[in-house]
C-alpha positions as CSV (number, residue, x, y, z in Angstrom):
1,M,-8.8,59.5,-0.1
2,K,-5.6,60.3,1.9
3,I,-2.1,59.4,1.0
4,L,0.8,59.4,3.5
5,I,4.2,59.6,1.7
6,I,6.8,58.7,4.3
7,R,10.5,58.9,3.9
8,H,12.7,56.2,5.6
9,G,14.5,56.9,8.8
10,D,18.1,58.1,9.1
11,P,19.9,55.9,6.7
12,D,22.9,53.6,6.9
13,Y,23.4,53.6,3.1
14,A,26.3,51.1,3.2
15,A,24.1,48.5,4.9
16,D,20.9,49.7,3.3
17,S,19.4,49.9,6.7
18,L,19.0,52.5,9.5
19,T,21.4,54.1,11.9
20,E,20.8,53.8,15.6
21,K,19.1,57.2,15.3
22,G,17.1,56.0,12.4
23,W,15.6,53.1,14.4
24,R,14.6,55.6,17.1
25,E,12.9,57.7,14.5
26,A,11.1,54.7,13.1
27,E,9.9,53.8,16.5
28,Y,8.5,57.3,17.2
29,L,6.9,57.3,13.8
30,S,5.2,54.0,14.6
31,E,3.6,55.5,17.7
32,R,2.1,58.1,15.4
33,L,0.8,55.8,12.7
34,M,-0.7,53.3,15.2
35,K,-3.4,55.9,16.0
36,L,-4.6,56.1,12.4
37,D,-7.1,54.0,10.5
38,I,-4.9,52.8,7.6
39,K,-6.4,50.8,4.8
40,E,-3.1,49.5,3.3
41,F,0.6,49.8,3.6
42,Y,3.0,49.9,0.6
43,V,6.8,49.8,0.8
44,S,9.9,50.2,-1.3
45,P,12.0,47.1,-1.8
46,L,15.0,48.8,-0.3
47,G,16.1,47.8,3.2
48,R,16.0,51.3,4.7
49,A,12.4,51.7,3.8
50,K,11.4,48.2,4.8
51,D,13.2,48.6,8.2
52,T,11.3,51.9,8.8
53,A,8.0,50.3,8.0
54,S,8.8,47.2,10.2
55,C,8.3,49.1,13.5
56,T,4.8,50.0,12.6
57,L,3.8,46.8,10.9
58,K,5.0,44.6,13.9
59,K,3.0,46.6,16.3
60,L,-0.2,46.4,14.2
61,H,0.4,42.8,13.1
62,R,0.1,44.0,9.5
63,T,2.1,43.5,6.4
64,A,3.0,45.9,3.6
65,I,2.8,45.3,-0.2
66,E,6.3,45.7,-1.6
67,C,6.3,47.7,-4.8
68,E,9.4,47.9,-7.1
69,W,8.4,51.3,-8.4
70,L,8.6,52.8,-4.8
71,R,12.4,52.3,-4.8
72,E,14.5,55.4,-4.8
73,F,14.7,57.4,-8.1
74,S,18.0,56.0,-9.1
75,V,18.8,57.1,-12.7
76,Y,22.4,58.4,-12.9
77,I,23.4,61.3,-15.2
78,N,26.3,63.3,-16.4
79,R,25.8,66.3,-14.1
80,P,27.2,69.5,-15.7
81,D,29.8,70.2,-13.0
82,V,31.0,66.6,-12.4
83,K,33.3,65.2,-15.1
84,D,34.7,62.0,-13.6
85,R,31.6,60.1,-12.7
86,K,27.8,59.9,-13.0
87,T,25.7,61.3,-10.2
88,I,22.1,60.9,-9.0
89,S,19.8,62.7,-11.4
90,W,18.0,64.8,-8.8
91,D,21.0,66.5,-7.2
92,W,22.3,69.5,-9.2
93,L,24.1,72.6,-8.1
94,P,21.6,75.5,-8.0
95,Q,23.8,77.7,-10.3
96,D,23.5,75.0,-13.0
97,W,19.8,74.0,-13.0
98,T,18.3,77.4,-12.3
99,T,19.6,78.8,-15.5
100,D,17.5,76.6,-17.7
101,E,13.8,77.6,-17.6
102,R,12.7,74.2,-18.9
103,L,13.7,72.6,-15.6
104,Y,10.9,74.6,-14.0
105,L,8.2,73.3,-16.3
106,Y,6.1,70.1,-15.9
107,D,6.2,69.2,-19.6
108,K,9.7,70.4,-20.4
109,W,12.1,69.5,-17.5
110,Y,13.2,66.2,-19.0
111,E,14.3,67.8,-22.3
112,V,17.7,69.0,-21.0
113,Q,20.7,67.1,-22.3
114,P,21.7,65.2,-19.1
115,F,18.2,63.8,-18.7
116,Q,17.8,63.0,-22.4
117,E,21.1,61.0,-22.4
118,A,20.0,58.9,-19.4
119,N,16.4,58.4,-20.4
120,V,15.2,59.9,-17.1
121,K,11.7,60.5,-18.5
122,Q,11.3,56.8,-19.1
123,E,12.0,56.1,-15.5
124,Y,9.6,58.9,-14.4
125,D,6.8,57.6,-16.6
126,W,7.2,54.1,-15.3
127,I,6.8,55.3,-11.8
128,I,3.8,57.5,-12.3
129,S,2.1,54.9,-14.5
130,N,2.3,52.5,-11.6
131,F,1.2,55.2,-9.1
132,D,-1.8,56.0,-11.2
133,A,-2.6,52.3,-11.5
134,L,-2.6,52.1,-7.7
135,L,-4.9,55.2,-7.4
136,S,-7.3,53.7,-10.0
137,E,-7.6,50.6,-7.7
138,Y,-9.0,53.0,-5.1
139,G,-11.4,54.6,-7.5
140,Y,-9.5,57.6,-8.8
141,V,-8.6,57.6,-12.5
142,R,-6.3,60.1,-14.0
143,E,-7.7,62.4,-16.7
144,G,-5.4,65.2,-17.8
145,H,-4.3,67.0,-14.6
146,L,-7.3,65.8,-12.6
147,Y,-8.8,62.5,-11.5
148,R,-12.2,61.0,-12.3
149,A,-13.7,60.0,-8.9
150,E,-15.3,56.7,-9.9
151,K,-15.5,55.4,-6.3
152,P,-14.9,58.3,-3.9
153,N,-13.7,57.2,-0.5
154,S,-12.0,58.3,2.7
155,D,-9.4,55.5,2.7
156,T,-5.9,56.2,4.0
157,I,-2.9,54.5,2.5
158,V,0.8,54.7,3.5
159,L,3.8,54.7,1.2
160,F,7.1,54.0,2.8
161,C,9.7,55.3,0.3
162,H,12.4,57.9,-0.3
163,F,12.9,61.6,-0.8
164,G,13.7,61.5,-4.5
165,L,10.8,59.1,-5.3
166,G,8.4,60.9,-3.1
167,S,9.1,64.1,-4.9
168,V,8.3,62.4,-8.2
169,L,4.9,61.3,-6.9
170,L,4.1,64.8,-5.6
171,S,5.2,66.4,-8.9
172,H,2.7,64.2,-10.7
173,L,-0.1,65.0,-8.4
174,M,0.6,68.7,-8.4
175,S,1.6,68.8,-12.2
176,I,4.9,70.6,-11.5
177,S,8.5,69.8,-12.4
178,P,10.1,67.4,-9.9
179,M,13.2,69.6,-10.1
180,V,11.4,72.2,-8.1
181,L,10.5,69.7,-5.4
182,W,13.9,68.0,-5.4
183,H,15.7,71.3,-4.8
184,N,13.3,73.6,-3.0
185,T,11.8,71.3,-0.5
186,C,13.1,68.9,2.2
187,M,11.7,65.8,3.7
188,S,13.8,64.7,6.7
189,P,14.1,61.1,7.7
190,T,10.7,59.7,8.7
191,A,9.0,62.9,7.5
192,V,5.3,62.4,6.7
193,T,3.8,64.2,3.7
194,T,0.0,64.1,3.7
195,V,-2.0,64.5,0.5
196,V,-5.8,64.4,0.3
197,T,-8.4,64.4,-2.4
198,E,-10.8,67.3,-2.9
199,E,-14.0,66.8,-4.8
200,R,-15.5,70.2,-5.3
201,K,-17.6,69.0,-8.2
202,K,-19.1,65.5,-8.1
203,G,-16.9,63.0,-9.9
204,I,-13.9,65.3,-10.4
205,A,-11.1,65.1,-7.8
206,S,-7.7,66.8,-7.3
207,F,-5.1,66.1,-4.7
208,R,-3.9,68.7,-2.2
209,V,-0.9,68.7,0.1
210,L,-2.0,69.2,3.7
211,S,1.5,68.9,5.1
212,L,4.9,68.4,3.6
213,G,7.8,66.8,5.5
214,D,6.1,66.8,8.9
215,I,8.3,65.5,11.7
216,S,6.1,66.4,14.6
217,H,6.4,62.9,16.0
218,L,10.1,63.5,16.5
219,Y,9.6,66.9,18.2
220,A,7.1,65.2,20.5
221,K,9.9,62.9,21.7
222,E,12.5,65.7,21.7
223,E,14.4,63.9,18.9
224,P,16.2,66.3,16.7
225,P,15.7,65.8,12.9
226,A,18.5,64.0,11.1
227,F,20.6,66.2,8.7
228,A,20.3,63.7,5.8
229,A,18.7,65.4,2.8
230,R,20.0,68.8,3.6
231,F,23.1,70.9,2.9
232,C,24.9,73.4,5.2
233,E,23.2,76.7,5.9
234,T,26.4,78.6,5.2
235,F,29.4,77.4,3.2
236,E,31.7,77.3,6.2
237,S,29.3,75.7,8.6
238,E,28.9,72.0,9.3
239,V,25.1,72.1,9.4
């Protein structure tokens, strides 16, 4: 089985849609996806993800199944350095989160006070339980850190979603803390992350990342990646 986790195009957050650049990115993405044999499409309920998916779906005369659990990971917390408002749970300053070793651990990251106060683990568990339910429909049933391959297959499914949410899904498949993925990886707008099952022993499957944040469809069109999801390379620079 193959899963394509796709981030939406360059976002217009105010309109919950795409910028002009984002629509171009979605169009170039559609040219890539049209060449694949895709079993099913799934999409976040948020406009920027649905708009990204629309370019592909219209060309293929297909529809996508809308899943509430694919919306962006939206729990807000009291971040250590921000005193006047709550912030998105997966954006911390490096000097704050790296000092707590629990945040590196798959079974400890949610124990830190800001996450406890906001019940972040509850949201995480809701997402991964729905994700595992979907995988079980395709014949892969979670057991510990692996999957029982009840109906092994080569189906390809596409999930149009978001960076924070996509990192949650990957953290579950890889059994690592989402904090590591949220802060040490980047998935630019319309980036495609490909995950595939490996069944080295009959009936026991694991998932392996073949590519993370691939935007080759943009490079093929000489379209530079959007800066959304990144911070400046140096403190004084704009990019």
